[in-house]
C-alpha positions in Angstrom: -23.7 -51.2 -7.4 -25.2 -47.8 -8.0 -25.0 -47.6 -4.1 -21.5 -48.1 -3.5 -20.4 -45.6 -6.5 -22.7 -43.0 -4.8 -20.8 -44.0 -1.7 -17.3 -43.4 -3.5 -18.5 -40.4 -5.3 -19.3 -38.8 -1.9 -16.1 -40.2 -0.2 -14.2 -38.2 -2.8 -16.6 -35.4 -2.9 -15.4 -35.1 1.1 -12.4 -35.4 1.0 -11.9 -32.3 -1.7 -14.2 -30.2 -0.1 -12.9 -30.3 3.1 -9.4 -30.0 2.5 -10.5 -27.2 0.5 -12.4 -25.8 3.2 -9.6 -26.3 5.4 -7.1 -24.3 3.0 -9.4 -21.5 3.1 -9.8 -21.1 6.4 -6.3 -21.4 7.6 -5.3 -19.0 4.9 -7.8 -16.7 6.5 -6.6 -17.2 10.0 -3.0 -16.3 8.4 -4.4 -12.9 7.0 -6.2 -11.9 10.2 -3.7 -12.4 12.0 -1.0 -10.0 9.8 -3.9 -7.6 9.8 -4.3 -7.4 13.7 -0.3 -7.3 14.2 -0.2 -4.4 11.3 -3.0 -2.5 13.2 -1.8 -2.4 16.8 1.9 -2.6 16.0 3.8 -1.6 18.9 4.0 0.6 21.6 7.8 1.6 20.3 7.2 2.3 16.9 8.1 5.6 16.0 4.8 5.7 13.4 2.4 7.0 16.1 -1.0 7.4 14.8 -0.9 10.9 17.0 2.5 12.5 17.1 4.0 12.8 20.5 5.1 16.8 20.0 3.5 17.5 16.8 0.8 20.1 18.8 3.7 21.7 20.7 6.2 22.4 17.8 3.3 24.4 16.2 2.7 26.0 18.6 6.4 26.8 19.2 6.4 27.8 15.7 3.9 30.1 16.5 5.1 31.8 19.5 8.7 32.3 17.3 7.1 33.9 14.7 4.8 36.0 15.8 7.4 38.7 16.9 8.4 38.9 12.9 4.7 39.9 12.3 5.6 43.6 13.5 8.0 43.8 10.5 5.0 43.6 8.1 3.5 46.9 10.4 4.7 49.7 7.9 3.9 51.7 11.1 6.3 50.2 13.4 9.4 52.2 14.0 12.6 50.4 12.3 14.8 52.5 14.0 13.7 50.2 17.1 14.2 46.7 15.1 17.8 45.8 16.1 20.1 42.3 16.1 20.5 43.0 20.1 16.5 43.7 20.4 15.9 40.3 18.7 18.4 38.2 20.3 17.2 39.4 23.5 13.8 38.3 22.5 14.3 34.8 20.9 17.5 33.3 23.1 15.6 32.6 25.8 12.6 31.9 23.7 15.2 29.7 21.7 16.7 28.1 24.5 13.3 27.8 26.3 11.8 25.7 23.0 15.4 23.3 23.2 14.6 22.5 26.5 11.3 21.8 26.0 11.7 19.5 22.7 15.3 17.4 24.3 12.5 16.8 27.1 9.9 15.8 25.5 11.8 13.6 23.0 14.5 11.9 24.8 14.6 12.4 28.5 11.1 12.1 29.8 9.8 9.1 27.7 13.7 7.4 27.7 14.5 8.2 30.9 11.9 9.7 33.7 8.9 6.9 32.4 11.7 4.2 32.5 13.1 5.1 36.0 16.3 6.0 35.1 16.4 9.2 37.1 19.6 9.6 37.0 20.3 10.1 33.9 16.9 12.6 33.3 18.6 14.7 36.3 22.2 14.6 35.1 20.7 15.8 32.0 18.6 18.2 32.7 21.7 19.9 34.5 23.8 20.1 31.6 20.7 21.9 30.1 20.8 24.1 32.9 24.1 24.8 32.6 24.8 24.9 29.2 22.0 27.6 29.3 23.3 29.2 31.8 26.9 29.9 30.0 25.0 30.6 26.5 23.3 33.4 28.3 26.5 34.6 29.5 28.4 34.3 26.0 25.8 36.2 24.5 25.5 39.1 26.8 29.7 39.2 27.1 29.7 39.4 23.4 27.5 41.9 23.1 28.8 44.4 26.4 32.5 43.8 26.0 35.0 46.1 25.4 37.1 46.0 21.8 40.4 44.3 23.8 38.6 41.7 26.0 39.1 38.2 25.1 38.2 35.1 26.3 40.4 35.3 29.2 38.6 38.1 30.0 35.1 36.7 30.1 36.2 34.0 33.0 38.2 36.8 35.3 36.4 39.6 34.6 33.4 39.2 33.8 31.6 36.0 34.7 33.1 35.9 38.3 33.7 39.8 39.3 32.0 41.0 41.8 31.0 43.8 40.1 27.5 44.6 39.0 26.6 43.4 35.8 23.7 42.1 33.8 25.4 39.3 32.8 27.0 38.1 36.1 26.2 34.8 37.1 24.4 35.4 40.6 22.0 33.1 42.9 19.2 34.9 41.9 19.9 34.1 37.7 20.4 30.3 38.9 17.3 30.0 40.8 15.1 31.8 38.3 16.4 29.3 35.6 16.3 26.4 37.6 12.6 27.1 38.1 11.8 27.7 34.6 13.8 24.6 34.0 11.8 22.6 36.6 8.2 24.1 35.2 9.0 23.1 31.7 9.9 19.5 32.6 6.7 19.5 34.6 4.9 20.4 31.5 7.0 17.7 29.6 6.0 15.1 32.5 2.0 16.1 32.2 1.8 16.5 27.8 3.6 12.9 28.0 1.4 11.2 30.7 -1.9 12.4 28.5 -0.3 11.7 25.0 0.4 8.2 26.2 -2.8 7.6 27.4 -4.5 9.0 23.9 -2.0 6.4 22.5 -3.0 3.7 25.1 -6.7 4.2 24.5 -6.3 4.1 20.9 -4.5 1.1 20.8 -6.7 -0.8 23.1 -9.3 0.4 21.0 -7.6 -0.9 17.9 -7.0 -4.4 19.5 -11.0 -4.7 20.8 -11.8 -3.4 17.3 -9.4 -6.2 15.3 -10.3 -9.0 17.8 -13.7 -8.4 16.9 -13.7 -8.6 13.2 -11.3 -11.6 14.1 -13.4 -13.5 15.9 -16.5 -12.4 13.8 -14.8 -14.3 10.8 -13.5 -17.1 13.0 -17.2 -17.5 13.6 -18.5 -16.9 10.2 -15.6 -19.3 8.8 -17.4 -21.9 10.9 -20.2 -21.4 9.6 -19.3 -23.5 5.6 -18.3 -26.5 7.6 -20.9 -26.9 9.7 -23.9 -27.0 7.0 -21.4 -28.4 5.2 -21.6 -31.3 7.7 -25.2 -31.2 8.2 -26.3 -31.1 4.3 -23.8 -34.3 3.8 -25.5 -36.4 6.4 -28.6 -35.8 4.9 -27.8 -36.8 1.7 -25.6 -39.9 3.1 -29.0 -41.2 4.7 -30.3 -41.0 0.9 -27.8 -43.1 -0.8 -29.1 -46.3 -0.1 -32.9 -45.4 -0.1 -32.9 -42.9 -3.5 -29.6 -42.9 -5.2 -30.5 -40.8 -7.8 -32.1 -38.4 -5.7 -28.7 -38.2 -3.5 -27.0 -37.8 -6.9 -29.2 -34.5 -7.5 -28.7 -33.5 -4.3 -24.9 -33.5 -4.6 -25.2 -31.8 -7.9 -27.0 -28.9 -6.0 -24.7 -28.9 -2.7 -21.8 -28.3 -5.3 -23.4 -25.2 -6.8 -24.7 -23.6 -3.3 -20.9 -24.3 -1.9 -19.4 -22.2 -5.3 -22.1 -19.5 -4.3 -20.5 -19.2 -0.7 -17.2 -19.4 -1.2 -18.1 -16.2 -3.9 -20.1 -14.6 -2.3 -19.0 -14.6 1.9 -16.0 -14.2 1.4 -16.3 -10.1 2.0 -17.3 -8.6 5.6 -20.1 -7.5 3.8 -23.3 -8.9 1.2 -26.1 -7.3 -0.5 -29.2 -8.7 1.5 -30.7 -10.0 -2.3 -27.5 -12.4 -3.3 -28.0 -14.0 1.2 -31.8 -14.3 0.3 -30.9 -15.7 -2.5 -28.4 -18.6 -0.8 -31.1 -19.1 1.8 -33.4 -19.8 -1.4 -30.9 -22.4 -2.8 -30.5 -24.1 0.5 -34.1 -24.2 0.6 -34.0 -26.2 -2.4 -31.5 -28.4 -1.6 -33.6 -29.5 1.4 -36.6 -30.0 0.1 -34.9 -32.6 -2.0 -35.4 -34.7 0.7 -39.0 -34.2 1.9 -42.0 -35.8 0.5 -44.8 -34.3 -1.4 -46.6 -33.8 1.8 -44.0 -31.3 2.8 -45.6 -28.0 3.0 -42.7 -25.4 2.8 -43.4 -21.4 2.7 -40.7 -19.0 1.4 -41.5 -15.7 1.3 -39.2 -12.5 1.5 -40.4 -8.5 1.3 -37.1 -6.4 0.5 -37.5 -2.5 0.4 -34.3 -2.2 -0.4 -32.5 -5.2 -1.7 -29.0 -3.4 -2.1 -29.0 -3.0 1.8 -25.5 -4.8 3.1 -25.8 -7.5 5.9 -23.6 -10.1 7.4 -23.0 -12.7 5.6 -24.6 -15.8 6.2 -27.4 -13.9 9.6 -29.9 -16.0 9.1 -28.5 -19.5 7.6 -28.5 -20.8 11.1 -32.1 -20.4 12.0 -33.7 -21.7 8.1 -30.8 -24.7 9.3 -32.7 -25.4 12.2 -36.4 -25.1 10.8 -35.6 -27.4 8.2 -33.5 -30.4 10.3 -36.3 -29.8 13.2 -39.6 -29.7 11.4 -39.5 -33.9 10.0 -42.5 -35.2 12.0 -43.1 -38.9 11.0 -46.4 -39.3 13.0 -48.1 -36.2 11.6 -47.7 -32.9 8.3 -44.5 -31.6 8.6 -43.9 -27.8 7.6 -41.7 -25.2 7.5 -42.8 -21.2 6.9 -40.1 -19.0 6.1 -40.7 -15.0 6.0 -37.9 -11.8 5.5 -38.9 -8.4 5.7 -37.0 -5.8 5.3 -38.2 -2.6 5.5 -35.9 0.9 5.8 -33.5 -0.4 8.5 -35.3 -2.6 10.5 -34.8 -6.4 9.1 -36.9 -9.0 10.4 -37.0 -12.9 10.0 -40.0 -15.2 11.2 -39.9 -18.8 11.3 -42.5 -21.1 12.0 -42.2 -25.5 12.0 -43.7 -28.4 12.9 -41.8 -29.1 16.3 -40.6 -32.6 16.5 -37.2 -32.3 18.2 -34.6 -35.3 18.4 -32.8 -36.1 21.1 -29.3 -35.0 21.3 -26.6 -36.8 20.9 -24.0 -37.4 23.4 -21.1 -35.2 21.3 -23.6 -32.8 19.9 -22.2 -29.1 20.5 -24.9 -27.3 18.9 -22.7 -25.2 16.8 -25.2 -23.9 14.6 -27.0 -21.6 17.0 -24.2 -20.8 19.5 -22.2 -19.7 16.7 -25.4 -17.6 15.3 -25.9 -16.0 18.9 -22.0 -15.1 19.4 -22.1 -13.2 16.0 -25.4 -11.2 16.7 -23.7 -10.2 19.6 -20.6 -9.2 18.2 -22.0 -7.1 15.4 -25.5 -6.3 16.6 -24.8 -5.6 19.7 -27.7 -4.2 21.7 -29.5 -3.5 17.7 -31.2 -7.0 17.7 -34.0 -9.2 19.1 -34.1 -12.9 19.0 -36.5 -15.5 20.2 -37.3 -19.0 19.9 -40.2 -20.8 21.2 -42.8 -23.4 21.7 -46.0 -22.8 20.6 -48.1 -26.2 21.0 -47.2 -28.2 18.0 -45.3 -25.2 16.2 -42.0 -23.9 17.1 -41.9 -20.2 16.2 -38.4 -18.4 15.6 -38.0 -14.6 15.2 -35.2 -12.0 14.6 -35.6 -8.1 14.5 -32.1 -6.2 13.7 -31.7 -3.0 13.2 -29.1 -2.9 10.7 -26.5 0.7 10.3 -27.5 3.7 8.9 -24.6 3.2 6.5 -25.2 -0.2 5.5 -28.7 0.7 4.3 
């Protein structure tokens, strides 16, 4: 009767916790996906991390405002400052700035890079015509006689054969055409350079977000894997010792509660991570007899340093799972040392490897190695080897400076 009740309680516990873990995992996946979309964004999104023409606007503002500094000089003769002088200086600069702005903002990104060359060249031809016409209108307004009107602008000024500063000429058109070509060339170079910066930024963010997503996915795999192994152990105790199985269930529920609340963040303190390992060790010792030799020691110089949650849990699980030797003494010795930015885990256990099941995937160590490579690539050393009847595991991690 007691065995039947224990089995029923175990099935109910499995059902509740697996559903809860599945919900938490699915919610975490959806959250990660939303964060990835928000970080990466769309390439055509106007809210770029690097404005496409902000630097050039600042440069042109300096060029346009620099002559006004002369007005602050008390020794500068004010008689030389006139509307005509200022207009003669500023209008070409203003025309150049507007030409640059239109090309940089619209014609180059929306026409040239999309291979709409007809629109691109037609737009610049229109800019060239407006610039030439504006130049002639300006000089006509400052040079015209009192009785000259708009008709005289076309009949006696623009198309007049006489010499004049404002008359159309092949040289004027050629100078404007060369200036326009230089502006377009500079705009294309700047746009290509800016696009490469933006693409590099997006690729970097995609890579970072993908790594974070994969890390969270691997971390979420640890809890079901740990729960699966522990529940298998408890199931084997139900027929042998129902009371011990019930005690194990209680300790397991306490451990799961701690894991759910403490491992949700990207990093936790080393003290908290070691505390989880201690609770797990207490749970595992319940299925061993009094002859089982277990030692768990740790020396933490800075208990508050930050580590990846459950970083060493797979090594602890592996040591406790494979140390049971029915023909000899079983033991597991674990030692964790943290000094400065160095963290080491040394585990020794009696070597009694089990025969691998046909469908076994070795998810624990596989996930462990992937997390190590993603989080501490090039900054860790992991080795597991057999020394006679002892299986020895060593992990050395160089912690990140901002986490110590």
